[in-house]
Backbone as CSV, one residue per row, in Angstrom:
resi,resn,N_x,N_y,N_z,CA_x,CA_y,CA_z,C_x,C_y,C_z
1,MET,-21.328,-50.326,-17.344,-20.324,-50.061,-18.425,-19.612,-51.496,-19.090
2,ASP,-19.613,-51.117,-19.768,-19.104,-53.193,-20.643,-17.088,-52.410,-21.023
3,PRO,-16.348,-53.552,-20.893,-14.822,-53.227,-20.812,-14.599,-52.430,-21.902
4,ALA,-15.352,-52.951,-23.437,-14.526,-52.384,-24.959,-15.834,-51.612,-25.368
5,TYR,-16.997,-51.350,-24.597,-17.889,-49.799,-25.222,-17.984,-49.020,-24.304
6,ASP,-18.765,-48.087,-24.616,-18.933,-46.834,-23.619,-19.990,-46.923,-22.794
7,CYS,-20.587,-45.952,-22.375,-22.644,-47.032,-21.788,-22.968,-47.210,-22.474
8,LYS,-23.300,-49.065,-21.530,-24.448,-49.739,-22.175,-25.749,-50.079,-22.249
9,ARG,-25.749,-48.942,-20.754,-27.558,-48.788,-20.131,-27.852,-47.355,-19.723
10,VAL,-28.703,-47.022,-20.036,-29.452,-46.049,-18.490,-30.329,-46.641,-18.286
11,LEU,-30.114,-46.180,-16.477,-31.695,-46.502,-15.756,-31.896,-45.481,-14.729
12,SER,-33.689,-45.028,-14.592,-34.049,-44.237,-14.524,-34.644,-44.862,-12.735
13,THR,-34.752,-44.118,-12.009,-35.193,-45.160,-10.566,-35.799,-44.390,-9.220
14,PRO,-37.260,-44.205,-9.412,-37.836,-43.040,-8.757,-37.075,-43.704,-7.135
15,ALA,-36.719,-44.395,-7.058,-36.411,-45.711,-5.885,-35.193,-44.996,-4.906
16,LEU,-34.557,-43.690,-5.358,-32.993,-43.450,-5.475,-33.641,-42.805,-4.183
17,PRO,-32.714,-42.821,-2.934,-33.238,-42.072,-1.739,-32.920,-40.499,-2.025
18,LYS,-33.239,-39.666,-1.346,-33.551,-38.190,-1.093,-32.095,-37.889,-0.667
19,ALA,-31.096,-38.439,-0.199,-29.797,-37.686,0.130,-29.172,-38.141,-1.608
20,THR,-29.238,-39.211,-1.518,-28.544,-39.082,-2.857,-29.139,-37.881,-4.728
21,GLN,-30.156,-38.499,-4.536,-31.030,-36.992,-5.288,-30.622,-35.799,-4.957
22,ALA,-30.313,-35.080,-3.670,-29.965,-34.203,-3.529,-28.118,-33.475,-3.583
23,GLU,-27.175,-35.394,-3.420,-26.191,-34.653,-4.318,-26.247,-34.818,-5.550
24,PHE,-26.751,-35.915,-5.984,-26.805,-35.784,-7.896,-26.704,-34.393,-7.778
25,GLN,-27.888,-33.786,-7.533,-28.749,-32.251,-8.050,-27.614,-31.262,-7.482
26,ASP,-26.491,-31.302,-6.357,-25.455,-30.436,-6.504,-24.595,-30.270,-6.886
27,ILE,-24.329,-31.748,-7.407,-23.355,-32.144,-8.405,-23.478,-31.333,-9.590
28,ALA,-24.570,-31.519,-10.324,-24.944,-31.104,-11.469,-24.890,-29.887,-11.620
29,ILE,-25.952,-28.467,-10.258,-25.650,-27.092,-11.239,-23.838,-26.992,-10.354
30,LYS,-22.839,-27.386,-9.401,-21.743,-27.083,-9.736,-21.031,-26.799,-10.832
31,LEU,-21.306,-28.152,-11.434,-20.138,-28.236,-12.962,-21.329,-26.961,-13.621
32,GLY,-22.871,-27.169,-13.998,-22.598,-26.203,-15.046,-22.225,-25.415,-14.350
33,ASN,-22.126,-24.406,-13.455,-21.623,-23.252,-12.704,-20.598,-23.031,-12.856
34,MET,-19.468,-24.439,-12.710,-18.332,-23.835,-13.058,-18.035,-23.840,-15.099
35,VAL,-18.604,-24.840,-15.625,-18.260,-24.289,-16.783,-19.287,-22.923,-18.005
36,GLN,-19.758,-22.222,-16.472,-20.796,-21.112,-16.833,-21.896,-21.805,-18.394
37,LEU,-22.685,-23.341,-17.512,-23.581,-23.593,-18.763,-24.755,-22.694,-19.093
38,ASN,-24.969,-22.759,-19.764,-26.573,-21.934,-20.260,-27.719,-22.876,-21.255
39,GLY,-28.318,-24.098,-21.334,-28.676,-24.496,-21.387,-28.703,-26.348,-20.868
40,ILE,-28.161,-27.075,-21.506,-28.581,-28.489,-21.338,-27.396,-29.664,-20.811
41,MET,-27.057,-30.525,-19.855,-26.287,-31.107,-20.237,-26.113,-32.842,-19.437
42,ASP,-25.427,-33.592,-19.476,-25.876,-34.973,-19.269,-24.423,-35.012,-18.266
43,VAL,-24.509,-35.410,-17.381,-24.237,-36.248,-16.004,-23.817,-37.535,-15.885
44,GLU,-22.934,-37.955,-16.386,-23.542,-39.255,-16.135,-21.900,-39.650,-15.023
45,VAL,-22.627,-40.745,-13.983,-21.959,-41.152,-12.654,-22.516,-42.562,-12.171
46,ILE,-21.881,-42.839,-11.070,-21.874,-44.314,-11.130,-22.123,-43.945,-9.248
47,CYS,-22.641,-44.856,-8.425,-22.440,-44.866,-7.260,-21.675,-45.815,-6.467
48,ALA,-20.522,-45.662,-5.785,-19.035,-46.837,-5.416,-19.522,-46.103,-3.604
49,HIS,-19.975,-47.649,-2.871,-19.063,-47.033,-1.703,-20.373,-46.625,-0.792
50,GLY,-22.258,-45.814,-1.614,-22.441,-45.136,-0.870,-22.418,-44.074,-1.476
51,LYS,-21.820,-43.415,-2.414,-21.012,-41.982,-2.899,-21.061,-41.608,-4.532
52,LEU,-21.734,-40.557,-4.602,-21.481,-40.686,-6.476,-20.041,-40.038,-7.055
53,LYS,-19.642,-41.273,-7.786,-18.213,-40.217,-8.531,-19.193,-40.173,-9.718
54,VAL,-18.686,-38.707,-10.700,-18.959,-38.277,-11.833,-17.786,-39.186,-12.997
55,LEU,-18.563,-39.593,-13.783,-17.192,-40.201,-15.180,-17.546,-39.204,-16.301
56,GLU,-18.064,-38.813,-16.480,-18.346,-37.844,-17.465,-19.257,-36.561,-17.869
57,ILE,-19.323,-35.858,-17.791,-20.495,-34.577,-18.302,-20.115,-34.311,-19.692
58,ASP,-21.515,-34.131,-20.348,-21.138,-34.178,-21.567,-21.894,-32.573,-21.663
59,ALA,-21.702,-31.281,-22.219,-21.979,-30.051,-22.147,-23.323,-29.757,-23.292
60,ARG,-24.065,-30.410,-23.866,-24.985,-30.393,-25.150,-25.887,-31.487,-25.212
61,MET,-26.493,-31.307,-25.979,-27.411,-32.297,-26.352,-26.779,-34.124,-25.898
62,PRO,-27.377,-34.497,-24.764,-26.980,-36.097,-25.099,-27.891,-36.750,-25.551
63,SER,-27.445,-38.273,-26.371,-27.815,-39.357,-26.968,-29.462,-40.150,-26.441
64,GLN,-29.116,-40.657,-25.402,-29.878,-41.399,-24.889,-30.608,-40.575,-23.716
65,THR,-30.320,-40.071,-22.900,-30.349,-39.360,-22.045,-31.869,-39.184,-22.218
66,PRO,-32.213,-37.845,-23.078,-34.048,-37.615,-23.771,-34.756,-38.837,-23.041
67,SER,-35.090,-39.169,-24.214,-35.569,-40.644,-23.981,-36.239,-41.262,-22.851
68,VAL,-34.529,-41.487,-21.547,-35.443,-42.401,-20.443,-35.587,-41.575,-20.185
69,VAL,-35.575,-39.949,-19.606,-36.474,-38.227,-19.168,-37.789,-38.699,-19.402
70,TYR,-37.817,-38.190,-20.665,-39.059,-38.639,-21.407,-40.531,-40.072,-20.901
71,HIS,-39.650,-41.186,-20.804,-40.498,-41.755,-20.624,-40.560,-42.121,-19.276
72,ALA,-39.903,-41.689,-18.611,-39.833,-41.790,-16.659,-40.959,-40.911,-16.554
73,THR,-40.048,-39.644,-17.133,-41.320,-38.312,-16.430,-42.487,-38.276,-16.927
74,GLY,-42.110,-37.785,-18.723,-43.112,-36.838,-19.557,-42.600,-35.897,-19.705
75,VAL,-41.509,-35.708,-19.288,-40.799,-34.173,-19.607,-40.058,-34.443,-21.018
76,ASN,-40.595,-33.405,-22.025,-39.666,-33.635,-22.931,-38.417,-32.386,-22.853
77,LEU,-37.096,-33.335,-22.737,-35.996,-32.138,-22.490,-35.497,-31.713,-24.023
78,VAL,-36.255,-31.567,-25.105,-35.824,-30.883,-26.259,-36.626,-29.814,-26.262
79,GLU,-38.447,-29.743,-24.936,-39.130,-28.561,-26.169,-38.892,-27.807,-24.914
80,GLU,-38.295,-28.481,-23.940,-38.279,-27.892,-22.243,-36.652,-26.100,-22.714
81,LEU,-35.604,-27.609,-23.997,-34.596,-26.828,-24.018,-35.158,-25.353,-24.949
82,TYR,-36.165,-25.835,-26.254,-36.142,-24.669,-26.541,-37.656,-23.613,-25.841
83,HIS,-37.929,-23.784,-24.577,-38.624,-22.487,-24.227,-37.932,-21.777,-23.852
84,LEU,-36.404,-22.514,-22.872,-35.741,-21.515,-21.992,-34.942,-21.165,-22.869
85,PHE,-34.600,-21.365,-24.367,-34.216,-20.894,-24.768,-34.862,-19.082,-25.689
86,CYS,-36.493,-19.705,-25.484,-37.525,-18.357,-25.610,-37.899,-18.105,-24.568
87,GLY,-37.458,-18.076,-23.421,-37.058,-17.443,-22.448,-38.854,-17.188,-21.565
88,ASP,-38.975,-18.252,-22.023,-39.983,-19.047,-20.606,-39.605,-20.380,-20.231
89,PHE,-39.729,-19.653,-18.149,-39.192,-20.150,-17.414,-40.220,-20.768,-16.836
90,SER,-40.969,-21.507,-17.282,-42.168,-21.591,-16.599,-42.016,-23.132,-16.122
91,ALA,-43.188,-24.387,-15.592,-42.532,-25.546,-15.164,-42.230,-26.229,-16.719
92,PRO,-42.196,-27.641,-16.472,-41.941,-28.757,-17.418,-44.031,-28.610,-17.485
93,ARG,-43.890,-28.483,-18.902,-45.326,-28.951,-19.617,-46.524,-30.309,-19.428
94,ARG,-45.422,-31.077,-19.237,-45.608,-32.976,-18.691,-44.808,-33.194,-17.894
95,TYR,-45.975,-33.584,-17.146,-44.733,-34.622,-15.924,-46.248,-35.370,-15.686
96,PHE,-45.182,-36.977,-15.153,-46.389,-38.038,-14.216,-45.542,-38.309,-13.206
97,ALA,-45.761,-38.965,-11.914,-45.065,-39.713,-11.408,-43.617,-40.580,-11.942
98,PRO,-42.712,-40.373,-10.941,-41.044,-40.539,-11.935,-41.819,-42.118,-11.587
99,ARG,-41.513,-42.982,-12.881,-41.192,-44.604,-13.166,-39.563,-45.049,-13.461
100,TYR,-39.657,-46.328,-13.896,-38.397,-47.039,-13.673,-38.507,-47.240,-15.268
101,VAL,-37.068,-46.581,-15.522,-37.248,-46.890,-17.136,-36.126,-47.336,-17.061
102,VAL,-35.419,-48.805,-17.828,-34.397,-48.420,-18.644,-34.077,-48.512,-20.269
103,TYR,-32.493,-48.141,-20.390,-32.744,-48.007,-21.760,-31.212,-48.647,-22.171
104,GLU,-31.082,-49.695,-22.467,-30.271,-50.538,-22.940,-30.377,-50.797,-24.333
105,HIS,-28.801,-51.146,-24.694,-27.975,-51.378,-26.453,-27.998,-53.299,-25.958
106,LEU,-29.010,-53.832,-27.017,-29.121,-55.594,-27.189,-28.005,-55.541,-28.415
107,LEU,-27.605,-56.858,-28.619,-27.357,-57.609,-29.258,-27.663,-58.734,-29.772
108,VAL,-28.893,-58.456,-30.724,-29.089,-60.318,-30.524,-28.510,-61.238,-31.944
109,ARG,-27.540,-62.234,-31.632,-26.793,-62.834,-32.947,-26.608,-64.336,-32.434
110,THR,-27.155,-64.735,-33.917,-26.972,-66.669,-33.528,-27.762,-67.088,-32.019
111,GLY,-28.633,-66.559,-32.104,-29.847,-67.031,-30.739,-29.487,-66.702,-29.357
112,LYS,-28.352,-65.438,-29.495,-28.343,-64.840,-27.766,-28.488,-64.022,-28.150
113,LEU,-29.255,-63.331,-26.772,-29.036,-61.973,-26.686,-27.794,-61.229,-25.572
114,CYS,-27.352,-60.369,-26.058,-26.037,-60.203,-25.141,-26.495,-58.553,-24.798
115,SER,-25.784,-57.967,-24.101,-25.686,-56.067,-23.479,-24.309,-56.031,-24.157
116,GLY,-24.526,-55.029,-24.891,-23.236,-53.894,-25.251,-23.630,-52.879,-25.532
117,GLY,-21.738,-52.053,-25.556,-22.192,-50.774,-25.548,-22.618,-50.150,-26.728
118,THR,-22.073,-48.260,-26.551,-23.279,-47.393,-27.938,-22.272,-47.251,-28.872
119,TYR,-20.456,-47.307,-28.562,-19.657,-47.002,-29.766,-17.767,-48.231,-29.064
120,PRO,-17.033,-47.717,-29.167,-15.865,-48.213,-28.390,-15.227,-47.155,-27.746
121,LYS,-14.653,-47.492,-26.877,-13.999,-46.292,-26.232,-12.493,-46.058,-26.563
122,ARG,-12.134,-47.597,-27.147,-10.625,-48.356,-27.841,-10.816,-48.212,-29.305
123,PRO,-9.774,-48.494,-30.222,-10.305,-49.288,-31.196,-10.968,-50.738,-31.174
124,PRO,-11.472,-50.958,-32.005,-12.727,-52.231,-31.249,-11.772,-53.795,-31.681
125,PRO,-12.000,-54.178,-31.142,-11.715,-55.977,-31.850,-12.137,-56.323,-33.158
126,ALA,-11.111,-57.535,-33.065,-11.308,-57.868,-35.173,-12.504,-58.382,-34.712
127,PRO,-14.019,-57.736,-36.152,-14.909,-58.600,-36.527,-15.371,-59.929,-36.162
128,GLU,-13.957,-60.390,-36.178,-15.117,-62.164,-35.338,-14.356,-61.790,-33.888
129,ALA,-13.992,-61.805,-33.158,-13.947,-61.321,-31.939,-14.918,-60.752,-30.964
130,ARG,-15.108,-59.675,-31.701,-15.962,-58.843,-31.477,-18.401,-59.584,-31.303
131,LEU,-17.690,-60.718,-32.546,-19.296,-61.240,-33.210,-19.485,-62.815,-32.649
132,SER,-18.288,-63.107,-31.758,-18.283,-64.520,-31.490,-19.578,-64.435,-29.977
133,PRO,-19.706,-65.593,-29.594,-20.998,-65.827,-29.081,-20.296,-64.885,-27.518
134,CYS,-21.626,-64.491,-27.022,-21.398,-63.469,-26.047,-21.264,-64.254,-24.782
135,ARG,-19.950,-64.674,-24.121,-20.006,-65.414,-23.692,-20.042,-64.831,-21.739
136,ARG,-20.473,-63.454,-21.519,-20.893,-62.861,-20.564,-21.944,-62.409,-20.459
137,CYS,-22.677,-62.942,-21.335,-24.430,-62.628,-21.250,-24.855,-64.254,-21.818
138,PRO,-25.186,-65.397,-21.905,-25.892,-66.100,-21.977,-26.757,-66.318,-22.021
139,TYR,-28.241,-65.314,-22.928,-29.562,-65.584,-22.345,-29.597,-66.117,-24.108
140,ARG,-30.374,-67.585,-23.706,-31.006,-67.883,-25.062,-32.122,-67.167,-25.392
141,LEU,-32.338,-67.166,-26.996,-33.521,-66.505,-27.188,-34.551,-67.700,-27.105
142,GLY,-35.669,-67.278,-27.112,-36.589,-68.951,-26.596,-37.004,-69.860,-25.038
143,ALA,-35.241,-69.532,-24.536,-35.570,-70.450,-23.381,-36.366,-69.877,-22.352
144,GLY,-37.027,-70.495,-22.105,-37.684,-69.892,-20.430,-36.828,-69.299,-19.152
């Protein structure tokens, strides 16, 4: 998370402990049942003190997650949603061993690489404040 912007990074980690995976799956199933979901949803969580905390649910096609899922597992969520609504409940068509994937929003300005969010959570600061040199991520391009 970024103090001024929404989600700035989506991660896929196959190293997530089995117990945490089961907890996340349980949370997603309970939320889907609560809203009587018949489709796809995105659940945004953080892990705080070893416990998952739900930040947000989107009972719609998410914007970043399908790309991460596809590159992490080979599963095309758009294709799966199509097959679900056509009555084909077979297993996902393409799948490979899960791998690490990072989908991150980056800004390159005046030779610096900065991490930022997808869109402002609140009214954005003045353009000159937003585009000033990045103090929190001072990576210089071309520097080792």
